[in-house]
C-alpha positions as CSV (number, residue, x, y, z in Angstrom):
1,M,0.7,-1.3,19.3
2,K,0.6,-5.1,19.6
3,K,-3.2,-5.1,20.2
4,K,-3.8,-2.7,17.3
5,I,-1.9,-5.2,15.0
6,I,-3.8,-8.2,16.3
7,D,-7.1,-6.5,16.0
8,S,-6.4,-5.4,12.4
9,L,-5.4,-9.0,11.5
10,K,-8.5,-10.4,13.0
11,D,-11.0,-7.7,11.9
12,P,-11.7,-9.1,8.4
13,F,-13.1,-12.3,10.1
14,N,-14.8,-10.7,13.1
15,N,-18.3,-11.0,11.8
16,R,-20.4,-12.2,8.9
17,E,-20.5,-8.7,7.3
18,N,-16.7,-8.4,7.4
19,V,-16.3,-11.8,5.8
20,M,-18.7,-11.0,3.0
21,N,-16.9,-7.7,2.4
22,L,-13.6,-9.7,2.1
23,L,-15.2,-12.2,-0.3
24,I,-16.7,-9.4,-2.5
25,G,-13.4,-7.4,-2.5
26,G,-11.4,-10.5,-3.2
27,I,-13.5,-11.4,-6.2
28,I,-13.5,-7.8,-7.6
29,T,-9.8,-7.5,-7.2
30,F,-9.3,-10.3,-9.8
31,F,-10.6,-8.0,-12.6
32,P,-8.6,-5.2,-14.2
33,I,-10.2,-1.8,-14.1
34,L,-13.0,-3.1,-11.9
35,N,-10.4,-3.7,-9.1
36,L,-10.2,0.1,-8.8
37,V,-13.6,-0.2,-7.0
38,S,-12.1,-2.5,-4.4
39,L,-9.1,-0.1,-4.0
40,G,-11.6,2.7,-3.6
41,Y,-13.5,0.7,-1.0
42,L,-10.2,0.4,1.0
43,G,-9.5,4.1,0.6
44,T,-13.0,5.0,1.7
45,K,-12.7,2.7,4.7
46,L,-9.4,4.3,5.7
47,K,-10.9,7.8,5.2
48,K,-13.8,7.0,7.5
49,S,-11.3,5.7,10.1
50,I,-9.2,8.9,9.9
51,Q,-12.4,10.9,10.3
52,Q,-13.5,8.6,13.2
53,D,-16.6,7.8,11.3
54,K,-17.8,4.4,12.4
55,S,-20.4,3.9,9.7
56,P,-19.7,0.9,7.4
57,V,-18.7,1.3,3.8
58,K,-21.3,-0.1,1.4
59,W,-20.3,-1.6,-1.9
60,D,-23.5,-0.4,-3.6
61,E,-23.9,3.0,-2.0
62,N,-21.9,4.9,-4.6
63,L,-19.9,2.8,-7.1
64,E,-18.8,5.9,-9.1
65,R,-17.3,7.5,-6.0
66,L,-15.5,4.2,-5.0
67,F,-14.1,4.0,-8.6
68,T,-12.9,7.6,-8.5
69,T,-11.3,7.2,-5.1
70,G,-9.6,4.0,-6.4
71,L,-8.4,5.7,-9.5
72,F,-6.8,8.6,-7.5
73,L,-5.2,6.1,-5.2
74,F,-3.8,4.1,-8.1
75,I,-2.3,7.3,-9.6
76,I,-0.6,8.0,-6.2
77,W,0.6,4.4,-6.1
78,L,2.0,4.5,-9.6
79,S,3.7,7.9,-9.1
80,Y,5.6,6.6,-6.1
81,F,6.6,3.3,-7.7
82,I,7.2,4.3,-11.4
83,I,10.9,5.1,-10.8
84,P,11.8,1.9,-8.9
85,F,9.9,-0.2,-11.5
86,L,11.7,1.5,-14.4
87,L,15.1,1.0,-12.7
88,M,14.4,-2.7,-12.1
89,F,13.0,-3.1,-15.7
90,L,16.1,-1.5,-17.2
91,G,18.3,-3.7,-14.9
92,G,16.5,-6.8,-16.0
93,S,16.9,-5.8,-19.7
94,L,20.6,-5.3,-19.3
95,M,21.1,-8.6,-17.5
96,L,18.9,-10.7,-19.8
97,T,19.3,-9.1,-23.2
98,L,22.4,-6.9,-23.6
99,S,24.6,-9.1,-21.5
100,G,23.8,-12.1,-23.6
101,G,23.5,-14.2,-20.4
102,R,27.2,-13.7,-19.6
103,I,27.6,-13.2,-15.8
104,F,30.9,-11.4,-16.2
105,S,29.6,-9.0,-18.8
106,L,29.7,-5.3,-18.0
107,F,26.0,-5.1,-19.0
108,Y,25.2,-7.8,-16.5
109,F,27.1,-5.9,-13.7
110,R,25.3,-2.6,-14.6
111,G,22.0,-4.5,-14.6
112,Q,22.7,-5.8,-11.0
113,I,23.5,-2.2,-9.9
114,L,20.3,-0.9,-11.4
115,N,18.3,-3.7,-9.7
116,L,19.9,-2.9,-6.4
117,V,19.2,0.8,-6.7
118,G,15.6,0.0,-7.9
119,T,15.0,-2.3,-4.8
120,I,16.3,0.4,-2.4
121,T,14.1,3.1,-4.0
122,L,11.2,0.7,-3.9
123,L,11.6,0.2,-0.2
124,I,11.9,3.9,0.3
125,S,8.7,4.5,-1.7
126,I,6.8,1.9,0.3
127,Y,7.9,3.7,3.5
128,F,6.5,7.0,2.4
129,L,3.4,5.8,0.6
130,P,1.1,4.8,3.5
131,F,0.9,8.2,5.1
132,A,1.0,9.9,1.7
133,V,-2.3,8.1,1.0
134,C,-3.6,9.0,4.5
135,I,-2.8,12.7,3.9
136,Y,-4.6,12.7,0.5
137,L,-7.7,11.1,2.1
138,E,-7.7,13.6,5.0
139,E,-7.1,16.7,2.8
140,G,-9.0,15.7,-0.3
141,D,-6.2,17.1,-2.4
142,I,-4.1,14.7,-4.5
143,K,-1.2,17.2,-4.5
144,M,-0.8,16.7,-0.7
145,A,0.2,13.1,-1.3
146,F,3.5,14.3,-2.8
147,N,4.3,16.9,-0.1
148,L,7.1,14.9,1.4
149,Q,7.7,17.5,4.2
150,K,4.1,16.9,5.3
151,V,4.5,13.2,5.1
152,L,7.7,13.2,7.2
153,E,6.0,15.5,9.7
154,K,3.2,13.0,10.2
155,I,5.7,10.1,10.4
156,F,7.9,11.7,13.0
157,V,4.9,12.1,15.3
158,V,4.5,8.3,15.5
159,V,7.8,7.2,14.1
160,K,8.1,4.0,16.2
161,E,4.5,2.8,15.4
162,Y,4.9,3.8,11.8
163,T,8.2,1.8,11.3
164,I,6.6,-1.2,12.9
165,S,3.6,-0.9,10.6
166,Y,6.0,-0.5,7.6
167,L,7.7,-3.8,8.5
168,I,4.3,-5.5,8.8
169,I,3.3,-4.2,5.4
170,I,6.5,-5.5,3.9
171,G,6.0,-8.9,5.7
172,L,2.3,-9.2,4.6
173,L,3.1,-8.4,0.9
174,T,6.1,-10.7,0.9
175,A,4.1,-13.6,2.4
176,S,1.3,-13.1,-0.1
177,V,3.6,-13.1,-3.1
178,S,5.4,-16.1,-1.7
179,I,2.1,-18.0,-1.3
180,I,1.1,-17.1,-4.9
181,F,4.3,-17.9,-6.7
182,L,6.2,-20.4,-4.5
183,F,3.9,-22.7,-2.6
184,M,1.1,-23.3,-5.2
185,N,0.6,-23.9,-8.9
186,W,-0.2,-20.8,-10.9
187,V,-3.9,-21.6,-11.1
188,M,-4.3,-21.7,-7.4
189,G,-2.0,-18.8,-6.9
190,F,-4.1,-16.7,-9.4
191,L,-7.4,-17.7,-7.7
192,L,-6.1,-16.8,-4.3
193,S,-4.3,-13.6,-5.3
194,G,-7.4,-11.3,-5.2
195,F,-8.3,-12.5,-1.7
196,L,-4.8,-12.3,-0.3
197,F,-4.1,-8.8,-1.6
198,F,-7.5,-7.5,-0.5
199,Y,-7.0,-9.1,2.9
200,D,-3.6,-7.4,3.1
201,G,-5.3,-4.1,2.1
202,L,-7.9,-4.5,4.9
203,V,-5.2,-5.2,7.5
204,I,-3.0,-2.3,6.3
205,T,-6.1,0.0,6.3
206,G,-6.9,-1.1,9.8
207,I,-3.4,-0.4,11.2
208,L,-3.0,3.0,9.4
209,G,-6.4,4.1,10.7
210,K,-5.3,3.4,14.2
211,I,-1.9,5.1,14.1
212,F,-2.3,8.1,11.7
213,P,-2.0,11.4,13.6
214,R,-5.1,13.3,12.7
215,K,-5.1,17.1,12.3
216,A,-6.4,17.6,15.9
217,I,-3.4,15.8,17.4
218,T,-0.6,16.5,14.9
219,I,2.3,18.6,16.3
220,S,4.1,20.5,13.6
221,L,7.9,20.0,13.5
222,L,8.1,23.7,12.9
223,E,6.3,24.4,16.1
224,I,8.6,22.0,18.0
225,S,11.7,23.7,16.6
226,E,10.4,27.1,17.8
227,T,9.8,26.0,21.4
């Protein structure tokens, strides 16, 4: 597992072509709507890895397909995160508006509770999301991304590797957000954000492609329980 992680971290810089793809993806990720193309690139790259197709993904081979893939991935992402985001938004509203800034206000306390619940549900959503995306890409059916039984079935096949990958994903995203908002002024943070998040995407894609149990090797939990 350690080698898989190290290889995934180094892969975006392995050769000139990979570096160029990182630069292109980082630039595209700056722009709203257009960044769906970069998301589609990551999804297509992951799909090829799942299918054990070693041919490279080309930015100009089918922009419409990359955009469509990115759009479906965004819908899946939004569906998993909309409840946590709403909870945290309501919590923030209660704390900042209705409480009047009073720490001991009942609204402030309720806002904290909603923020805590929102954070927990966000972490749970992040845990399920990676293999939900992989299943969608493997099956080609967006409904399969919301089949939690199927997602859990895949996770339990490689639960140790998956949990390590989950922690790495949390670490990468936390580090990127910290760099953007804490260690640099907002201009530098904005300029680097596209490259940081696209690099994170490349690393996450690389790790998931290496640990996702494909159809040929997946053992059904139902079959396990019957033996």
